[in-house]
C-alpha positions in Angstrom: -34.6 -12.4 -9.6 -35.6 -11.4 -6.1 -32.6 -9.7 -4.3 -30.8 -11.8 -1.7 -30.7 -10.7 1.9 -27.5 -9.0 2.8 -26.7 -11.6 5.5 -27.2 -14.4 2.9 -24.7 -12.8 0.5 -22.2 -12.3 3.4 -22.6 -16.0 4.3 -21.8 -17.1 0.8 -18.9 -14.7 0.6 -17.4 -15.9 3.9 -17.5 -19.5 2.6 -16.0 -18.7 -0.8 -13.3 -16.4 0.7 -12.3 -19.0 3.3 -11.9 -21.7 0.6 -10.0 -19.2 -1.6 -7.5 -18.5 1.3 -7.0 -22.3 1.6 -6.3 -22.6 -2.1 -3.8 -19.7 -2.2 -1.9 -21.0 0.8 -1.8 -24.5 -0.7 -0.5 -23.2 -4.0 2.4 -21.6 -2.3 3.1 -24.6 -0.2 2.8 -27.3 -2.9 4.6 -25.6 -5.8 5.8 -22.1 -5.1 7.8 -21.8 -8.3 4.6 -22.4 -10.4 2.5 -20.1 -8.1 4.7 -17.1 -8.8 5.2 -17.8 -12.5 4.6 -14.7 -14.6 1.8 -15.0 -17.1 -0.5 -13.0 -19.4 -4.2 -13.7 -18.8 -5.7 -14.7 -22.1 -9.0 -12.9 -21.2 -7.8 -9.6 -19.7 -4.4 -9.4 -21.5 -3.1 -8.3 -18.1 0.2 -9.5 -16.6 -0.2 -11.5 -13.4 1.3 -14.4 -11.6 -0.4 -17.8 -11.8 -1.7 -17.8 -8.3 -3.6 -14.5 -9.0 -5.6 -16.2 -11.7 -6.0 -19.4 -9.7 -7.4 -17.5 -6.7 -9.9 -15.6 -8.9 -11.2 -18.7 -10.4 -11.3 -20.5 -7.1 -13.5 -17.8 -5.6 -15.9 -17.8 -8.5 -16.2 -21.6 -8.5 -16.7 -21.8 -4.7 -19.2 -19.0 -4.7 -21.3 -20.2 -7.7 -21.6 -23.7 -6.3 -22.3 -22.8 -2.7 -25.6 -24.1 -1.3 -26.6 -25.9 -4.4 -25.8 -23.1 -6.8 -28.2 -20.7 -5.1 -26.0 -17.7 -6.0 -25.2 -18.5 -9.6 -27.1 -15.5 -10.8 -24.8 -13.0 -9.0 -22.4 -11.5 -11.5 -18.8 -11.9 -10.6 -16.5 -9.2 -11.7 -13.1 -8.0 -10.5 -9.4 -7.2 -11.1 -8.6 -10.4 -13.0 -11.7 -10.2 -15.3 -12.1 -8.4 -18.6 -14.1 -5.3 -19.3 -14.1 -1.7 -18.0 -17.8 -1.4 -17.0 -20.6 -3.4 -15.5 -22.7 -5.8 -17.6 -25.9 -3.8 -17.4 -28.1 -1.4 -15.5 -29.6 -3.9 -13.1 -28.3 -6.9 -11.1 -26.4 -8.1 -8.0 -22.6 -8.0 -8.4 -19.6 -9.2 -6.4 -16.4 -7.3 -7.1 -13.5 -9.6 -6.4 -9.8 -9.2 -5.7 -9.1 -12.7 -4.7 -5.4 -12.1 -4.0 -4.9 -8.4 -3.0 -1.2 -7.9 -2.4 0.2 -10.6 -4.6 3.6 -8.9 -4.9 3.9 -9.3 -1.1 2.6 -12.8 -1.1 5.2 -13.6 -3.7 7.9 -12.4 -1.4 6.6 -14.3 1.6 5.2 -11.3 3.4 1.8 -11.7 5.0 0.2 -8.3 4.2 -2.2 -9.7 1.6 -5.8 -10.7 1.7 -8.8 -11.9 -0.3 -11.5 -9.2 -0.6 -14.9 -8.9 -2.1 -17.8 -6.5 -2.0 -21.4 -7.3 -3.0 -23.5 -4.5 -4.4 -26.9 -4.1 -6.1 -27.1 -1.9 -9.2 -30.4 -0.2 -10.1 -30.1 2.1 -13.1 -27.4 4.6 -12.3 -27.0 3.9 -8.6 -25.3 1.2 -6.6 -26.0 -0.1 -3.1 -23.4 -2.0 -1.1 -25.0 -5.1 0.5 -22.0 -6.7 2.1 -18.2 -6.9 2.2 -15.9 -9.8 3.1 -12.2 -9.8 3.7 -10.1 -12.9 4.4 -6.8 -12.4 6.2 -4.3 -15.3 6.2 -4.3 -17.9 7.4 -8.0 -18.2 8.2 -9.6 -15.1 9.7 -12.7 -13.9 7.8 -14.1 -10.4 8.4 -17.5 -9.3 7.1 -20.1 -6.5 7.4 -23.5 -5.8 5.8 -25.4 -2.7 5.0 -28.2 -3.5 7.5 -26.0 -4.2 10.6 -23.7 -1.6 12.2 -21.2 -4.2 13.3 -18.1 -5.6 11.7 -17.6 -9.2 12.6 -14.9 -11.8 12.2 -14.6 -15.6 12.2 -11.2 -16.2 13.8 -9.5 -19.4 12.8 -12.4 -20.5 10.6 -11.9 -24.2 9.7 -12.0 -25.6 6.2 -15.6 -25.5 5.1 -15.4 -27.9 2.1 -18.8 -29.4 1.5 -20.4 -27.5 4.4 -23.2 -24.9 4.7 -21.9 -22.2 7.0 -25.4 -21.4 8.4 -25.8 -25.0 9.6 -22.6 -25.0 11.7 -22.4 -23.9 15.3 -19.9 -21.2 14.6 -20.4 -17.7 16.1 -18.5 -14.8 14.8 -17.0 -12.2 17.1 -17.7 -8.5 17.0 -14.6 -6.7 15.8 -12.9 -4.9 18.7 -12.7 -1.5 17.1 -10.3 1.3 16.4 -7.2 2.1 18.4 -7.1 4.8 21.1 -6.6 8.3 20.0 -3.1 9.5 19.3 -1.7 12.7 18.0 0.5 12.9 14.9 3.7 13.1 16.9 2.9 9.8 18.5 1.1 8.0 15.7 1.7 5.1 13.3 0.9 5.8 9.7 0.7 3.4 6.8 0.7 3.8 3.0 1.3 1.6 0.0 4.8 2.5 -0.9 6.7 -0.4 -2.4 7.0 1.2 -5.8 9.5 4.1 -6.3 6.7 6.2 -7.9 4.7 6.0 -4.7 7.7 7.0 -2.5 8.3 10.0 -4.8 4.7 11.0 -4.2 5.4 11.1 -0.4 8.6 13.2 -1.1 6.4 15.8 -3.0 4.2 16.3 0.0 4.9 18.5 3.1 4.7 15.5 5.4 8.3 14.6 5.7 9.5 18.2 6.0 6.9 18.9 8.7 7.9 15.9 10.9 11.6 16.1 10.7 12.3 17.4 14.2 12.6 15.9 17.7 8.9 16.5 18.5 8.1 13.7 16.1 10.7 11.1 17.1 8.0 8.7 18.2 6.1 9.0 14.8 6.3 5.8 12.7 5.6 5.6 9.0 5.3 2.2 7.4 5.1 1.4 3.7 2.3 -1.1 4.0 -1.3 -0.1 3.1 -4.5 -1.0 1.5 -7.2 -3.3 2.7 -5.0 -5.4 5.0 -3.9 -2.4 7.0 -7.5 -0.9 7.1 -8.7 -4.2 8.6 -5.9 -4.1 11.2 -6.9 -0.5 12.0 -10.5 -1.7 12.6 -9.5 -4.7 14.7 -7.2 -3.3 17.4 -7.2 -6.2 19.8 -4.4 -5.3 22.3 -5.6 -2.1 23.9 -2.3 -1.1 25.4 -0.4 -1.8 22.2 0.2 0.7 19.5 -1.9 0.1 16.4 -2.7 1.4 13.0 -3.7 5.0 13.5 -4.1 6.1 9.8 -3.9 4.6 6.3 -3.5 6.8 3.3 -3.2 6.5 -0.5 -1.8 9.3 -2.6 -1.5 7.7 -6.1 -5.0 6.2 -6.2 -6.5 2.7 -5.8 -9.2 1.0 -7.8 -12.4 0.1 -5.9 -11.5 -3.6 -5.7 -8.3 -2.6 -3.9 -9.9 -0.5 -1.2 -13.7 -0.4 -0.9 -14.1 -3.4 1.5 -11.6 -1.9 3.9 -13.1 1.6 3.8 -16.6 0.1 4.2 -15.4 -1.5 7.5 -13.6 1.7 8.7 -16.7 3.8 8.1 -18.9 1.3 9.9 -16.7 1.7 13.0 -16.5 5.5 12.9 -13.2 6.2 11.3 -12.7 9.6 9.6 -12.1 9.1 5.9 -11.2 12.1 3.8 -10.8 12.5 0.0 -7.2 13.5 -0.8 -8.3 14.5 -4.4 -10.0 17.6 -3.0 -8.1 20.7 -1.8 -10.2 21.0 1.3 -11.1 18.3 3.8 -14.0 16.4 2.2 -15.4 13.3 3.8 -15.7 10.1 1.9 -18.9 8.4 2.8 -20.4 5.0 2.0 -22.4 6.7 -0.8 -19.1 7.7 -2.4 -17.9 4.1 -2.3 -21.1 3.0 -3.9 -20.7 5.6 -6.7 -17.2 4.4 -7.4 -18.4 0.8 -7.7 -20.3 1.8 -10.9 -16.8 2.1 -12.6 -14.8 -0.6 -10.8 -11.8 -0.1 -13.1 -12.3 3.6 -14.1 -12.1 5.3 -10.7 -9.0 5.8 -8.5 -9.6 6.6 -4.9 -7.1 8.9 -3.1 -7.9 8.8 0.6 -6.9 9.3 4.2 -8.5 7.0 6.7 -7.7 7.9 10.3 -8.9 6.2 13.5 -9.9 9.6 14.9 -10.9 13.0 13.5 -8.2 15.0 15.2 -5.4 13.0 13.6 -7.1 13.3 10.2 -7.2 17.0 10.6 -3.5 17.1 11.5 -2.6 14.9 8.5 -4.7 16.3 5.8 -2.9 19.6 5.0 0.6 17.9 5.0 -0.6 15.1 2.6 -1.9 17.5 0.0 0.5 18.6 -2.8 2.5 21.8 -2.1 1.2 24.8 -4.1 
């Protein structure tokens, strides 16, 4: 099968993610008690809530049937799908987390998204072709390997039965990273809802280093992952404070972070590997390598809007000797 153009994959992804957002919101509106019902997936044997599985299947159905089934040969894999490795040494894949942040969605908090990344596998290498992230209620971000921009359809309407390329809809270019701030005046974000993740923070020098009056304007929020990476990239109100850095200490699977880091790297953010004792950049090639083991790799990272803040943060996010 001849590879699809990156823009073509992004178009199909935008369509399917938009329709998946619609389905998730409808599930919560129509029957929230059923949407949050705990279940064990018969295929993966993984505990989930009903709307996780519904969202995953909605994306796969919408994507495979888009434009007359043109993309049916693309292999859909992801968090809610069985298996620890890819199906073979060659092919086009889409890695899906159709409801990233389901624990927050369940509690009525809006820091969730639908995220996918398309990549080509040839032998032992992977190449990212496109990434798409849908933020509720209907904002769809996307980027491709052959275009330096990150773009967004804001308030994208319901696309049922439509072909996106045939509509007179122009995406905006994403506005970019927030202005540079020092650590003492920054806003930091990490995924910290679980006690184990809070304990990870307590083991690092960060809190001890910032416990004096110099850092009274520093803000630390326990929200992280792809939604906060997208918000870091799309700082719309220039005079407002934004998302200055997002970090992850415990590790996230590729489906929980690669689309957001792909956007951040496109826009010039500094991304460092917190698994290394010295500041080591994470590059797009590293994300591609991680995609070869979508459930076997855990990424520990610091993504900062500017290099100086990354350099301030890195030593106090590493474990104490």
